[in-house]
Steps between C-alpha positions, in 0.01 A plus 500: 500500500508253195632796284787561745584136504490494113750804496731329745492181296559686174788697666669179614457340167645801322808508739548123443480550134768771493728304714474186287534715172821655645633158588422352160643805329832454691513131412432564139764765491750271636409225251546753213864537570580121528823410350721208486882455467639162363722360659363618833786403722853459353615638162884451535677220686831491329818342634861459374496816279835610372623808316318523169202293598141616463159365618187605317152456662141576380235650738146540395258774640128454437209741560229272638268783600235702304682831482849606358789571716858621495781291630865569603766283628837543698775285658601527868805337660426235774873422565830453338548849420853475356400259208154667477669835410708343215241296315331640180135466421308520162121538482335446166146459365523328162752700312476814705748584769339621829834511710864426442732580785623406852276271704524745785380788302174341383288699745202571256411502137237678277160384614326261266128499442330174482132447364261247679548138418840578342854410590868607443782259481823667640855337449744588774855405448775511767852535378835419694752755356815338344722733687419382857792315671560234753385717789138420398548129503267334747273798536122516476243775483121494575256751370123572464327592186204718597200558265266791588163542341290812494137535374319791360324558829815526705481145607825314515644165573844347521672157440857385567703217361852409588839457331829330621826483304807329632856427376637149586319481840592136580852529370412291190482573128725722285706746701559863425829543307807571719720698256784565755545127569489433125766761426724362775471148346602630159801685633601188695465286192703752293773502762506108502525493121780752505696303764453175301624674186790648684589165649498329150712780354750455788516128438539542131789756560677269737466205255639712216786617732579151599519381123725782424742409774506136393578602148769731615666227698495254205680772280767518760 
């Protein structure tokens, strides 16, 4: 009877040990892939952009776990698709270019490996193309920058920060150039100058004509 009780107790203890061991293994595995992205909320919050402007920002990715991992990143639109489709993005790490193209096309990049307790500092630069016209004035776009991490044991995690880019949202600041209005003003000024010149030529002609007639009458 005592031997039977011993076996039952031993079996329960073994089951409890295996359960706790599995739980601790899971927690430990999750801690090994710990990573941090700074800033952790907003990377871009840019207003009053105009053609030719650019906005560089630096984001830091840290491996706070005990195992190496690979990370990737991508951008997803969250609204304002027309402006989003036209903006350009440059992604660099020190002097190395990781991406250079349309913001909308940055759907992934070559995975980067990060050792434990190490970090990468990535510079992301949004550019407003010079050739965009007045139809983009007052627009804004919102997008997410998604970081995906994968460990050696097929464990993965994800973190998202946001970006917002706008052009004269509150109708203040420098305006986009209005080339049509500028050309019309130059043409109008030219016509006015031609008219003034013609007026003075006509007056000069009449004055000379009048003097000639006066001289002619005196000779008679």
